[in-house]
C-alpha positions in Angstrom: 42.4 -13.5 30.0 41.3 -10.8 27.7 38.7 -12.8 25.9 37.4 -13.9 29.3 37.0 -10.3 30.5 35.3 -9.3 27.3 32.6 -12.2 27.7 31.9 -11.1 31.1 31.3 -7.5 30.0 29.3 -8.6 27.0 27.3 -10.9 29.4 26.8 -8.3 31.9 25.6 -5.7 29.2 23.3 -8.2 27.9 21.8 -9.0 31.4 21.4 -5.2 31.9 19.6 -4.9 28.6 17.5 -7.6 29.3 16.4 -6.2 32.6 15.6 -3.0 31.2 13.5 -4.5 28.4 11.9 -6.7 31.1 11.2 -3.6 33.4 9.8 -1.8 30.2 7.6 -4.7 29.4 6.1 -4.8 32.9 5.2 -1.2 32.9 3.6 -1.4 29.5 1.5 -4.5 30.9 0.3 -2.5 34.0 -0.4 0.8 32.2 -3.9 2.4 32.5 -5.8 2.1 29.5 -5.6 5.2 27.3 -8.8 7.0 26.1 -9.1 7.4 22.4 -8.2 11.2 22.6 -4.9 10.4 23.9 -4.2 7.7 20.9 -2.5 8.7 17.9 -2.0 5.9 15.1 0.4 7.1 12.4 3.1 5.9 10.1 6.3 7.2 8.6 6.3 7.0 4.9 9.1 8.3 2.4 11.6 7.2 -0.5 14.2 4.9 0.2 17.2 6.4 2.0 15.5 9.4 3.1 15.9 8.5 6.9 12.7 6.9 7.9 14.0 4.3 10.1 16.8 6.6 11.5 14.2 9.3 12.3 12.0 6.5 14.1 14.9 5.2 16.3 15.4 8.7 17.5 11.8 9.3 18.3 11.7 6.0 20.2 15.2 7.0 21.9 13.8 10.5 23.1 10.5 8.8 24.2 12.4 6.4 26.4 11.3 3.6 24.5 14.7 2.3 23.9 17.9 2.8 25.8 19.9 4.1 22.7 19.2 4.7 19.3 20.2 2.0 16.7 22.1 2.7 13.4 21.0 1.4 10.1 24.6 1.4 8.8 25.5 -0.8 11.8 22.4 -3.1 11.5 21.3 -2.4 15.2 18.0 -0.7 14.7 15.0 -1.8 16.8 12.6 -1.6 13.9 14.6 -3.3 11.0 15.0 -6.5 13.1 14.9 -9.1 10.2 18.3 -10.3 9.4 17.7 -9.4 5.7 16.9 -6.0 6.6 20.0 -5.5 8.7 22.4 -6.9 5.9 20.9 -4.9 3.4 20.2 -1.6 5.1 16.7 -1.2 4.2 13.3 -1.7 5.4 11.6 -5.0 4.0 8.7 -5.3 6.2 6.3 -2.8 8.0 7.0 -2.8 12.0 5.0 -1.6 14.6 5.6 -0.1 17.9 3.7 1.4 20.8 5.3 4.1 23.1 4.2 7.1 25.2 4.9 10.8 24.5 3.5 13.8 26.2 0.9 12.1 27.9 -0.4 10.3 24.8 -0.1 6.7 23.3 1.6 6.5 20.2 1.2 3.6 17.6 3.8 3.7 15.1 4.2 1.7 11.9 7.5 2.0 9.8 7.1 1.3 6.4 9.5 0.5 3.6 10.6 2.8 1.3 11.8 0.5 -1.7 9.2 0.2 -4.5 9.2 -3.5 -4.4 7.6 -3.5 -1.0 4.9 -0.8 -1.6 2.2 -3.4 -0.7 3.6 -3.2 2.9 2.8 0.5 2.7 -0.6 0.1 1.5 -1.7 -2.4 4.2 -0.3 -0.3 7.1 -1.8 3.1 5.5 -5.2 1.1 5.5 -5.2 1.1 9.4 -3.6 4.6 10.3 -5.0 8.1 11.1 -1.9 10.1 10.1 1.5 9.8 8.7 4.8 11.9 8.8 6.3 12.0 5.4 10.0 12.3 5.3 11.8 14.0 2.6 15.6 14.1 1.7 16.5 17.8 2.1 19.0 17.3 -0.6 17.1 15.6 -3.1 13.8 16.9 -2.5 10.6 14.7 -3.6 11.8 11.6 -5.3 9.7 9.0 -7.1 8.7 6.9 -4.3 8.1 10.0 -2.1 5.4 11.1 -4.8 3.9 7.3 -4.6 3.7 7.0 -0.9 2.1 10.3 -0.8 -0.6 9.5 -3.1 -1.1 6.3 -1.4 -1.9 8.2 2.1 -4.1 10.5 -0.2 -6.2 7.3 -1.2 -6.8 6.7 2.5 -7.6 10.3 3.3 -4.7 10.5 5.5 -3.4 14.0 7.0 0.3 14.2 6.7 3.1 16.1 8.6 6.4 16.5 6.3 9.9 16.5 8.1 12.5 17.8 5.8 15.5 15.6 6.7 19.5 15.6 6.2 19.4 19.6 6.5 23.1 19.0 7.9 24.2 17.6 4.5 26.1 19.5 1.7 23.7 21.0 -0.8 20.4 20.7 1.6 18.0 23.1 0.8 14.6 23.8 2.2 13.5 26.1 -0.6 14.2 23.5 -3.3 12.4 20.8 -1.4 9.4 22.9 -0.8 9.3 23.6 -4.4 9.5 20.1 -5.4 6.8 19.2 -2.9 4.7 22.2 -4.7 5.2 21.0 -8.3 5.3 17.2 -7.8 2.7 16.9 -4.7 0.6 19.9 -5.6 0.2 20.9 -2.1 0.5 24.3 -0.1 3.1 23.9 2.4 2.7 25.5 6.1 6.2 26.1 7.0 6.2 25.7 10.8 10.3 26.0 11.2 13.2 27.5 9.3 16.6 26.1 9.8 19.4 27.9 11.4 23.0 27.4 10.2 24.3 24.7 7.5 26.0 21.7 7.3 28.3 21.1 10.5 26.6 24.2 11.7 23.1 23.2 11.6 22.0 22.8 15.5 19.0 24.8 15.7 15.5 25.8 14.2 13.2 28.7 14.5 9.6 27.9 15.6 7.6 30.2 13.4 4.5 30.0 15.9 6.5 31.0 19.2 9.2 32.9 17.3 11.7 30.9 19.5 15.0 29.2 18.4 15.3 25.6 19.3 18.8 25.0 20.0 20.1 21.4 20.4 23.3 21.7 22.7 24.8 18.2 22.8 25.6 15.6 20.0 23.0 13.4 21.6 20.1 16.2 21.0 19.1 15.6 24.6 19.9 19.1 25.8 17.5 21.6 24.2 17.5 25.2 24.8 14.6 27.9 23.8 15.6 31.2 22.9 13.6 34.2 21.9 14.2 35.5 18.6 14.4 39.3 18.9 15.7 42.0 16.5 19.3 41.4 17.5 18.9 37.7 16.3 20.8 37.4 12.6 17.5 35.3 11.5 15.1 37.9 12.9 14.2 39.4 9.5 13.9 36.0 7.7 12.0 34.5 10.8 9.3 37.6 10.6 8.8 37.1 7.0 8.5 33.3 7.2 5.8 33.7 9.8 4.0 36.2 7.9 4.0 33.9 5.0 2.4 31.1 7.3 -0.3 33.2 8.6 -1.3 34.3 5.2 -1.2 30.7 4.0 -3.5 29.6 6.9 -5.6 32.5 6.4 -6.7 31.2 3.1 -8.5 28.3 4.8 -9.7 29.7 8.0 -11.6 33.0 8.1 -11.1 33.6 11.8 -7.4 33.6 11.3 -7.9 35.8 8.2 -9.9 38.4 10.1 -7.1 38.4 12.9 -4.5 38.7 10.0 -6.0 41.6 8.6 -6.5 43.5 11.8 -2.8 42.6 12.8 -4.2 41.3 16.1 -2.3 40.1 18.8 -4.3 37.2 19.3 -2.2 35.5 16.7 0.7 35.3 19.1 -1.7 32.7 20.8 0.4 29.2 19.6 -2.8 27.1 20.8 -5.1 29.1 18.5 -2.8 28.6 15.5 -2.1 25.0 16.2 -5.9 24.2 16.5 -6.3 26.0 13.2 -3.6 24.1 11.4 -5.1 21.1 12.8 -8.5 21.4 11.4 -7.2 22.7 8.1 -4.9 19.6 7.4 -7.6 17.1 8.7 -10.1 18.7 6.3 -7.6 19.3 3.4 -5.4 16.4 3.8 -4.5 16.2 0.1 -3.8 20.0 -0.1 -2.2 21.4 2.9 0.8 19.9 5.0 2.8 21.4 7.9 6.6 21.5 7.3 9.2 20.7 10.0 13.0 20.5 9.5 16.0 18.5 11.1 18.7 16.0 10.9 17.7 12.6 12.2 21.6 11.3 12.1 22.8 14.3 14.0 19.8 14.2 16.6 18.4 17.4 15.3 14.5 18.2 15.1 12.9 15.2 16.6 11.2 16.4 19.7 9.4 19.0 17.9 7.6 16.3 15.2 7.0 14.2 18.2 5.1 17.0 19.7 3.3 17.7 16.3 2.0 14.2 16.0 -0.3 14.8 19.0 -1.0 18.7 18.4 -1.8 18.2 14.6 -2.7 14.8 13.5 -6.2 13.3 14.4 -7.0 10.8 17.0 -9.0 7.9 16.2 -12.3 9.4 17.0 -11.9 12.1 14.7 -11.8 9.9 11.7 -14.9 9.1 9.2 -17.2 6.6 10.4 -16.8 2.9 9.2 -19.3 1.3 7.2 -20.2 -2.4 6.1 -19.1 -2.6 2.4 -22.4 -4.9 1.9 -24.5 -2.1 3.1 -22.9 1.2 3.0 -25.9 2.8 5.1 -24.8 0.5 8.2 -22.3 2.7 9.9 -20.9 2.9 13.1 -18.9 5.4 15.2 -15.2 4.4 16.0 -16.2 4.4 19.8 -15.9 1.4 22.5 -19.6 2.0 23.0 -20.4 0.2 19.6 -20.1 -3.4 18.7 -16.7 -5.0 18.0 -15.3 -4.0 14.7 -11.7 -4.9 14.1 -9.6 -5.2 11.0 -6.6 -7.7 10.7 -4.2 -5.8 8.3 -1.1 -8.3 8.3 -0.2 -11.6 9.9 3.1 -13.0 10.8 4.5 -16.2 12.0 6.4 -15.7 15.1 8.9 -18.6 16.4 7.7 -18.5 19.7 4.1 -17.3 20.0 2.9 -18.8 16.8 0.4 -17.0 14.0 -0.1 -13.4 15.1 -2.6 -11.0 13.5 -1.8 -7.2 13.5 -5.2 -5.7 14.2 -6.8 -2.2 14.3 -9.7 -2.0 16.6 -12.1 0.4 14.9 -15.1 0.2 17.6 -15.9 -1.8 20.6 -13.7 -3.8 22.8 -11.7 -6.9 22.5 -10.7 -9.3 25.3 -8.2 -12.1 25.4 -9.0 -15.6 25.0 -12.2 -15.4 23.4 -14.1 -16.7 20.6 -15.1 -14.0 18.0 -16.4 -14.2 14.2 -14.3 -13.6 11.1 -17.1 -11.7 9.4 -15.2 -11.8 6.0 -15.6 -15.5 5.8 -18.3 -15.9 8.5 -16.1 -18.3 10.3 -15.2 -18.8 14.0 -11.9 -17.3 15.0 -10.3 -18.3 18.6 -8.4 -15.5 19.8 -5.7 -16.4 22.6 -3.5 -13.6 24.0 -3.6 -10.1 23.1 -0.2 -8.3 22.9 0.9 -4.7 22.7 3.7 -4.7 20.0 6.9 -3.4 20.4 8.7 -4.4 16.9 9.8 -8.0 17.5 8.6 -8.0 21.2 5.1 -8.6 22.3 3.8 -7.3 25.6 0.6 -9.4 27.0 -2.6 -7.3 27.6 -5.9 -8.1 29.3 -8.2 -6.1 26.8 -8.1 -3.4 24.0 -10.5 -1.0 23.2 -11.5 1.2 20.0 -8.9 3.3 18.4 -6.0 1.3 19.2 -3.3 -1.1 17.2 -2.3 -4.6 18.6 -1.5 -7.9 17.7 -3.9 -10.9 18.3 -2.5 -14.8 18.7 -4.8 -17.0 16.6 -4.2 -19.9 14.3 -7.2 -18.5 12.3 -5.9 -14.9 11.7 -6.1 -14.0 7.8 -4.9 -10.6 6.5 -7.6 -8.3 5.2 -10.5 -10.1 7.7 -13.0 -8.2 9.7 -13.5 -9.6 13.2 -16.8 -9.0 15.0 -18.5 -10.3 18.2 -19.6 -13.8 18.2 -23.2 -13.2 17.9 -23.3 -10.0 16.2 -25.0 -9.3 12.9 -22.4 -9.5 9.8 -20.5 -6.2 9.2 -17.7 -6.4 6.8 -14.9 -3.5 6.1 -13.5 -2.9 2.8 -10.4 -5.1 2.0 -7.4 -4.0 0.3 -6.4 -4.3 -3.6 -3.0 -5.0 -3.5 -0.7 -4.3 -6.6 -0.3 -6.7 -9.1 2.7 -8.8 -9.5 4.9 -7.3 -12.2 8.1 -9.7 -12.1 8.1 -13.5 -12.0 10.6 -16.4 -12.1 10.9 -20.0 -11.9 12.1 -21.2 -8.6 14.5 -24.0 -8.9 15.1 -26.3 -5.8 17.9 -29.0 -5.2 16.0 -32.2 -4.9 12.4 -33.8 -4.9 12.9 -34.3 -1.0 12.8 -30.5 -0.3 9.4 -30.2 -2.3 7.2 -30.7 0.7 9.0 -28.4 3.0 9.4 -25.7 0.1 5.7 -26.0 -0.1 5.1 -25.1 3.4 7.6 -22.5 3.4 6.2 -20.9 0.4 2.6 -21.1 2.1 4.0 -19.4 5.1 5.6 -16.8 3.2 2.5 -16.1 1.2 0.3 -15.9 4.4 2.7 -13.1 5.5 2.8 -11.2 2.3 -0.3 -11.5 0.1 1.6 -9.4 -2.9 3.8 -12.8 -3.3 2.0 -15.0 -6.0 2.9 -18.7 -5.8 2.1 -20.7 -8.9 2.5 -24.5 -8.7 2.8 -25.0 -12.5 3.3 -29.1 -12.3 5.0 -31.4 -9.8 8.7 -30.2 -10.7 7.9 -26.4 -11.6 6.9 -23.6 -9.0 6.7 -20.1 -10.2 6.9 -17.2 -8.1 5.7 -13.5 -8.9 6.3 -10.1 -7.0 6.8 -6.5 -7.1 10.5 -6.4 -8.4 13.7 -8.2 -8.5 14.6 -7.5 -5.1 11.1 -8.8 -3.9 12.0 -12.2 -5.3 15.6 -12.1 -4.3 14.5 -11.7 -0.7 12.3 -14.5 -0.9 15.0 -16.5 -2.1 17.0 -15.5 0.7 14.6 -16.0 3.4 14.0 -19.6 2.1 17.6 -20.3 2.9 18.3 -18.3 6.1 14.7 -18.9 7.7 13.8 -22.3 6.6 17.2 -24.0 5.5 16.3 -24.4 1.7 18.6 -23.9 -1.1 16.5 -22.3 -4.0 17.6 -20.3 -7.2 15.6 -17.9 -9.2 15.7 -18.9 -12.9 15.4 -16.1 -15.8 13.5 -13.0 -14.4 10.4 -12.2 -16.3 8.0 -9.6 -16.3 4.1 -10.0 -16.0 3.0 -9.4 -19.4 -1.1 -9.0 -20.1 -3.3 -9.0 -23.2 -6.0 -6.6 -24.4 -7.8 -5.8 -27.8 -7.5 -3.1 -30.3 -10.6 -3.4 -32.3 -14.4 -3.8 -31.5 -15.9 -7.2 -32.6 -19.5 -8.4 -32.7 -20.4 -12.2 -32.9 -23.4 -14.4 -32.3 -22.9 -17.8 -31.7 -25.6 -20.9 -31.0 -24.3 -23.6 -29.0 -26.4 -26.9 -29.2 -24.9 -30.4 -28.1 -26.0 -33.5 -26.4 -23.8 -34.3 -23.2 -24.6 -37.9 -21.5 -27.9 -38.2 -23.3 -29.1 -34.6 -22.3 -29.5 -31.9 -24.9 -27.8 -28.4 -24.3 -28.9 -25.4 -26.2 -28.0 -21.7 -25.7 -27.6 -18.6 -28.1 -25.6 -15.5 -27.4 -24.6 -12.4 -29.3 -21.9 -10.3 -27.8 -19.7 -7.3 -28.6 -16.1 -6.9 -27.3 -14.4 -3.6 -27.5 -11.2 -1.9 -26.0 -12.0 0.2 -22.8 -10.0 2.8 -20.9 -10.9 1.1 -17.6 -8.4 -1.3 -16.3 -10.6 -4.0 -14.9 -12.6 -5.9 -17.6 -16.5 -5.4 -17.4 -19.8 -6.9 -18.5 -22.8 -4.8 -19.5 -26.2 -5.2 -20.9 -27.8 -3.7 -24.1 -31.0 -5.1 -24.9 -34.6 -4.3 -24.3 -35.6 -5.3 -20.5 -38.0 -3.8 -17.8 -37.2 -0.5 -16.3 -36.5 -2.2 -12.8 -34.4 -5.1 -14.4 -31.0 -3.6 -13.7 -31.8 -2.4 -10.0 -33.0 -6.0 -9.0 -30.1 -7.6 -10.9 -27.7 -5.4 -9.0 -29.5 -6.6 -5.7 -29.4 -10.2 -6.5 -25.5 -9.8 -7.6 -24.9 -8.2 -4.3 -26.6 -10.9 -2.4 -24.6 -13.5 -4.1 -21.2 -11.8 -3.4 -22.3 -11.5 0.3 -22.3 -15.3 0.2 -19.2 -16.7 1.9 -17.5 -19.0 -0.3 -18.3 -23.0 0.3 -21.1 -21.7 2.4 -23.7 -24.5 2.3 -26.5 -22.8 3.8 -27.8 -20.3 1.1 -31.5 -20.2 2.3 -30.8 -16.9 4.3 -30.0 -15.2 0.8 -33.2 -13.5 -0.6 -34.6 -15.0 -4.0 -34.8 -12.0 -6.3 -37.1 -12.6 -9.4 -36.4 -11.3 -13.0 -39.1 -8.8 -13.8 -39.0 -9.7 -17.6 -41.7 -11.9 -19.1 -40.8 -14.6 -21.5 -41.0 -13.5 -25.1 -40.5 -16.7 -27.6 -38.0 -15.9 -30.4 -37.3 -19.4 -31.6 -38.2 -23.0 -31.7 -36.0 -25.9 -31.2 -36.5 -29.3 -33.0 -34.2 -32.3 -32.7 -34.5 -35.9 -31.7 -35.4 -34.9 -28.0 -38.5 -33.1 -29.4 -39.6 -29.6 -29.7 -39.2 -26.6 -27.2 -39.8 -22.9 -27.4 -36.6 -20.6 -26.9 -37.1 -17.2 -25.2 -35.3 -14.1 -25.4 -32.4 -13.7 -23.0 -33.9 -10.9 -21.2 -36.1 -13.2 -19.1 -33.2 -15.6 -18.3 -33.4 -16.0 -14.4 -30.9 -14.2 -12.6 -28.8 -16.8 -11.3 -28.1 -18.0 -14.9 -27.5 -14.3 -15.7 -24.8 -14.3 -12.9 -23.4 -17.4 -14.3 -23.2 -16.0 -17.8 -21.3 -12.8 -16.6 -18.9 -14.8 -14.5 -18.2 -17.1 -17.5 -17.5 -14.1 -19.7 -15.1 -12.7 -17.3 -13.4 -15.8 -16.5 -12.8 -16.3 -20.3 -10.9 -13.0 -20.2 -8.5 -14.3 -17.7 -6.7 -16.1 -20.5 -5.6 -13.9 -23.7 -5.9 -14.9 -27.3 -1.9 -14.6 -27.9 0.0 -16.1 -25.1 -3.0 -16.8 -22.6 -1.9 -13.7 -20.6 -4.4 -12.2 -18.1 -6.5 -9.7 -20.3 -7.4 -6.2 -19.2 -9.2 -3.2 -20.6 -12.0 -5.2 -22.3 -15.8 -4.2 -22.2 -18.2 -7.2 -23.1 -21.7 -6.0 -24.2 -24.5 -8.6 -24.1 -26.6 -7.5 -27.2 -28.9 -10.6 -27.7 -29.4 -14.1 -27.1 -32.0 -16.7 -26.5 -32.3 -19.7 -23.9 -34.5 -22.9 -23.3 -36.3 -23.7 -20.1 -35.1 -27.4 -20.0 -31.8 -27.2 -22.3 -30.1 -24.1 -20.7 -28.0 -24.6 -17.9 -24.5 -23.5 -16.5 -23.0 -26.0 -18.7 -24.5 -24.8 -21.8 -23.8 -21.1 -21.0 -20.3 -21.7 -20.4 -19.8 -23.8 -23.4 -21.5 -21.1 -25.7 -19.3 -18.5 -24.2 -16.1 -20.7 -24.9 -17.2 -21.1 -28.6 -17.9 -17.2 -29.0 -14.5 -16.5 -27.6 -12.7 -19.0 -29.9 -14.3 -17.6 -33.0 -14.3 -13.8 -32.3 -10.6 -13.2 -31.7 -9.5 -12.5 -35.3 -12.0 -9.7 -35.4 -10.5 -8.0 -32.3 -6.8 -7.8 -33.2 -5.3 -8.8 -29.8 -2.4 -7.1 -28.4 0.3 -7.7 -25.7 0.6 -5.3 -23.0 3.9 -4.8 -21.0 4.4 -2.9 -17.6 6.0 0.5 -17.9 8.2 2.2 -15.2 8.5 6.0 -14.1 12.4 6.2 -14.0 14.1 9.3 -12.5 18.1 9.3 -12.7 20.5 11.7 -11.2 23.9 11.8 -13.0 26.9 14.1 -13.8 26.3 16.3 -16.8 29.6 14.4 -18.2 27.8 11.0 -18.3 24.0 12.3 -19.2 24.7 11.5 -23.1 26.1 8.0 -22.3 23.1 7.1 -20.1 20.8 8.5 -22.5 22.0 6.3 -25.4 21.8 3.4 -23.3 18.1 3.9 -22.5 17.0 4.8 -26.0 19.2 2.4 -27.8 19.0 -0.7 -25.7 16.4 -0.5 -23.3 13.5 0.8 -25.5 13.3 3.8 -23.0 11.6 7.5 -23.6 13.3 10.5 -22.3 10.4 12.9 -20.8 12.6 15.6 -19.2 16.1 16.7 -18.8 16.8 19.4 -16.2 19.6 20.8 -14.1 19.8 19.3 -10.6 19.8 23.0 -9.4 19.1 21.9 -5.7 20.6 21.6 -3.6 22.0 24.6 -2.0 19.9 26.5 -4.5 22.9 26.6 -6.8 22.1 27.2 -10.7 25.9 25.6 -11.3 25.3 22.0 -10.4 27.3 19.7 -12.3 24.5 17.1 -12.3 21.2 16.6 -14.1 18.0 14.9 -13.6 16.6 12.5 -16.3 13.1 11.7 -16.3 11.9 8.7 -18.7 9.6 5.9 -19.0 11.2 2.6 -19.5 9.6 -0.9 -19.9 9.8 -3.3 -16.6 11.7 -5.8 -18.7 14.3 -3.5 -19.6 14.9 -2.8 -15.8 16.1 -6.1 -15.2 19.6 -6.0 -14.2 19.8 -2.3 -14.4 21.3 -1.4 -11.0 24.2 -3.2 -12.1 24.4 -1.8 -15.5 23.9 2.0 -14.6 26.6 1.4 -11.8 29.0 0.4 -14.6 28.1 3.1 -17.1 28.6 5.7 -14.3 31.4 4.3 -12.3 28.9 4.4 -9.5 28.0 8.3 -9.9 24.6 7.9 -11.0 21.6 6.7 -9.0 17.8 6.2 -9.8 14.5 5.4 -8.5 11.6 3.8 -10.3 7.5 3.5 -9.6 5.2 1.5 -11.8 3.1 3.6 -14.1 0.9 1.8 -16.4 0.5 -1.2 -18.9 0.9 -0.3 -22.7 1.1 -2.0 -26.1 4.6 -3.5 -26.4 5.0 -2.7 -30.2 4.7 -4.8 -33.2 8.2 -6.2 -33.3 8.3 -6.8 -29.5 4.9 -8.7 -29.9 5.9 -10.7 -32.7 9.2 -12.0 -30.6 6.9 -12.6 -27.7 4.6 -14.8 -29.5 7.4 -16.9 -31.1 9.2 -17.0 -27.9 9.2 -20.4 -25.8 9.7 -19.9 -21.9 
């Protein structure tokens, strides 16, 4: 009887919830089109466990987008809807949702905080206009906080900071602000100060209005505003903090500076100050940031940051013009009056709707069930339905205009592609450069009959996550590469839970690279007969170490003044060609301005022919030579790892009109590379991580010994973890170190064992560097 009653109650609850969701979907579908001025596209970024998803849930709850906020620890959040996310209590994949607040449409993207999923953060920031950066009020700026902040700076994104967990023991706004100044090099605009500590933290003081905002109930729904007068216990502190804020704003706004010096009553105008701060953070996005405080878990401080999004962050039309990467002078305004320009930033295979492309509309308008052009590949893309995104639910809409973020239904959707009108001139937006794989492992599967299904599953996973690298070594061996151990573990978990495939990771390895430590110069002559045809090419090349990570090819021989300009134009025209495009007649032929200079003669059984200086080699062959040199650097001299940091300089050479072709050039490069490597002293590079550990004083030496003696770590700094309530007598320290990625494999388990669970750490990728002589010898002799 009890079981029957429970079933009825659960069914009734589910029915009510489904009806609420259906009604919300209908309202969304029938909402009038929002103007650009009323749209805000922003993301939530933070270090793992800073409270991103919890904050997002509260924002959705107060905006009326969900009936109640889900909890990370219960696995009930709206935004973390993947089973793997709910099991582990972390965000793995960025999730988007649209909702309304204060007569504005908010398009929010909640991003992962774990370093292994940093590519998800990158692809999301690419299409956003602003961000809320969340900081743990106890820990301050952490390693990944710094990483995502710099990622946002890369895309010129203005930010609001929310100092979370102010109800926690040891929370300190002062400590967090100092860590932001030290590590992020910013000037904080403190908009609020907290009132009370720990369980007594129930309010904040708004420094623009000098009002205390008090949350009266545990749900944070009942809010009261009280004027802060001289009888208030925080009056003096609030007055001083407000004066500091005005002084800081005055440094960037001359009008506010004049009013500040005059002690003008105009400074009581909240809108005047908000407008000033808005202008400042939009023009000094990497220097200035408004600071808000609260506790998402305790439902404190969320409504003010919801207001701050539309008050301070820019709308789509306030962002810089977009431009065609093939012609930077070809620019478009972010307006619906322009031609359609849209960017697909990620794709997802939905069980019911098929392949969805999450898309930012930069200009123009898109309508459902129309054909468009994938300008990146110059291919047709058939778009079915358009959807307003609500986490893992999708609401159909008829059309969408500039400034919005939606999902398109299309089998041809490809992440990183630009979509334009079917008959519009080509216009391609800048694609993302995703981080390289750092870890890889061989993937073991149960039987040969699973191979086809496994290939299809991996293809889908790679379609959704371009940072995942799949290499089919042979019929029985597949290698997967990713950003870290957790990244690859999630792949295996998804193969089992989403596709029913039992797989296992073999020994985890890191992605080594190679470079050179010495300069080398060599000249070779390639002469051969292939299938009765004579081949001939001469090349003199210098290879040297470079500070640049990317390999490069440059010229250092006598040539006409306009050679470099014309060759650059030719290369750009070639790079604009779409792969596998058959009709190249539209590409302008650009001729090498250098005249033939005879430098040699060729005598053999096929007769006599003149050889000319390399400067007059036609541009298509120069382009082939450059590509051949770069391709040869894909495989290093020691272990065939990808090479980096090599500058190749073409010093001299000669060619024959009849005997030099792409094959002769490629063979000459191969011969030169095979002979030059002893001069270069090749080296192996390994990825190095920045490591930050918080541990009790008593365990400090034990952890340091493990790092130095067993993990080739280097200690950079040891400081007292004096946060935290501002106490100088903390019994914890923060260790800052660098450590090779290879030594981080299994480190979570190791440090848990060493510290009995009392230490925690965070990491971020730093750089590649030489492994050292002994380690290099071990790697060369090692058989994988």
